[in-house]
C-alpha positions as CSV (number, residue, x, y, z in Angstrom):
1,M,15.7,-12.8,-19.2
2,S,14.6,-8.8,-19.9
3,E,14.5,-7.6,-16.3
4,Y,11.2,-5.5,-17.7
5,D,9.5,-8.6,-19.5
6,F,6.4,-9.3,-17.1
7,A,6.2,-13.1,-18.2
8,A,10.1,-13.6,-17.7
9,W,9.5,-11.7,-14.3
10,L,6.6,-13.7,-13.0
11,E,8.6,-16.9,-14.3
12,S,11.9,-15.8,-12.1
13,Q,9.5,-15.8,-9.0
14,I,8.7,-19.1,-9.2
15,G,10.3,-21.0,-6.4
16,Q,11.3,-17.6,-4.3
17,D,9.7,-17.2,-0.9
18,F,6.5,-15.0,-0.4
19,E,8.7,-12.2,1.0
20,Q,11.3,-12.5,-1.8
21,I,8.6,-12.1,-4.3
22,R,6.8,-9.2,-2.3
23,D,9.9,-7.0,-2.1
24,D,11.2,-8.0,-5.7
25,G,7.7,-7.2,-7.0
26,L,7.3,-3.7,-4.8
27,S,11.0,-2.4,-5.8
28,K,10.2,-3.3,-9.7
29,A,7.0,-1.9,-9.8
30,A,8.4,1.5,-8.0
31,V,11.4,2.2,-10.2
32,L,8.7,1.6,-13.2
33,E,6.4,4.0,-11.6
34,L,8.8,6.6,-11.5
35,T,10.1,6.1,-14.9
36,A,6.5,6.5,-15.9
37,K,6.3,9.5,-14.2
38,G,9.5,10.9,-15.6
39,I,11.2,11.5,-12.5
40,T,13.9,8.7,-13.0
41,A,15.5,7.9,-16.5
42,K,14.0,6.1,-19.5
43,I,14.5,2.5,-19.4
44,P,15.7,1.4,-22.7
45,G,13.0,0.0,-25.0
46,L,10.1,0.8,-22.7
47,T,7.9,4.1,-23.3
48,R,6.5,5.4,-20.1
49,N,2.8,3.9,-20.8
50,E,4.5,0.4,-20.8
51,C,6.5,1.3,-17.9
52,A,3.0,2.3,-15.8
53,D,1.4,-0.9,-17.3
54,L,4.3,-3.1,-16.4
55,A,4.1,-1.5,-13.2
56,E,0.2,-2.0,-12.6
57,R,0.8,-6.1,-13.8
58,I,3.5,-6.6,-11.1
59,K,1.1,-4.6,-8.6
60,R,-1.6,-7.1,-9.4
61,V,0.4,-10.2,-9.0
62,L,1.1,-8.7,-5.4
63,V,-2.5,-8.3,-4.5
64,F,-3.2,-11.7,-5.6
65,I,-0.6,-13.5,-3.4
66,E,-1.2,-11.1,-0.7
67,Y,-4.9,-11.1,-0.3
68,N,-5.9,-14.5,-2.1
69,V,-8.3,-13.2,-4.6
70,K,-8.2,-12.1,-8.4
71,P,-7.5,-8.5,-8.9
72,N,-9.9,-6.2,-10.4
73,S,-8.9,-5.9,-14.6
74,V,-6.4,-8.6,-14.8
75,S,-6.2,-10.0,-18.1
76,A,-7.5,-13.7,-18.5
77,E,-3.5,-14.1,-20.1
78,D,-2.1,-12.6,-17.1
79,W,-4.2,-14.5,-14.8
80,E,-3.6,-18.1,-16.0
81,A,0.1,-17.0,-15.7
82,Y,0.0,-16.8,-12.3
83,R,-0.9,-20.4,-11.6
84,P,2.3,-21.6,-11.6
85,L,3.4,-19.5,-9.3
86,C,0.3,-20.1,-6.9
87,E,0.9,-23.8,-7.0
88,A,4.6,-22.9,-5.9
89,L,3.7,-21.1,-3.1
90,V,0.6,-23.3,-2.1
91,N,3.3,-26.4,-2.2
92,K,5.6,-23.7,0.1
93,Q,2.8,-23.4,2.7
94,Q,3.0,-19.6,1.9
95,M,-0.5,-19.0,0.1
96,K,-3.7,-21.0,1.1
97,P,-4.6,-24.6,-0.9
98,E,-8.2,-22.7,-1.5
99,S,-6.1,-20.1,-3.5
100,L,-6.2,-22.8,-6.5
101,A,-9.9,-23.1,-6.9
102,L,-9.6,-19.8,-7.9
103,F,-8.4,-20.4,-11.4
104,D,-11.4,-22.8,-12.0
């Protein structure tokens, strides 16, 4: 798994607790944002724009799991990719079951 591949990151969060997902996501997004702004060293294989984009995608996931709302400007592909994570968190009783209705 590439640590900076969105789909792989999202899949790696399935099975984690809400707090673990939030902490990992915040940490990863912060590193990406600092890199995008040129404050920290470049990440091999990613441009600054790609770092900024990935940080935003991760933050959208965090908005979803925290507030149980579909984030603005989330792509259809990313949105569908959230479903397995949502199902796992609902099964752990760490998200409301009503969250699944957002995918209908």
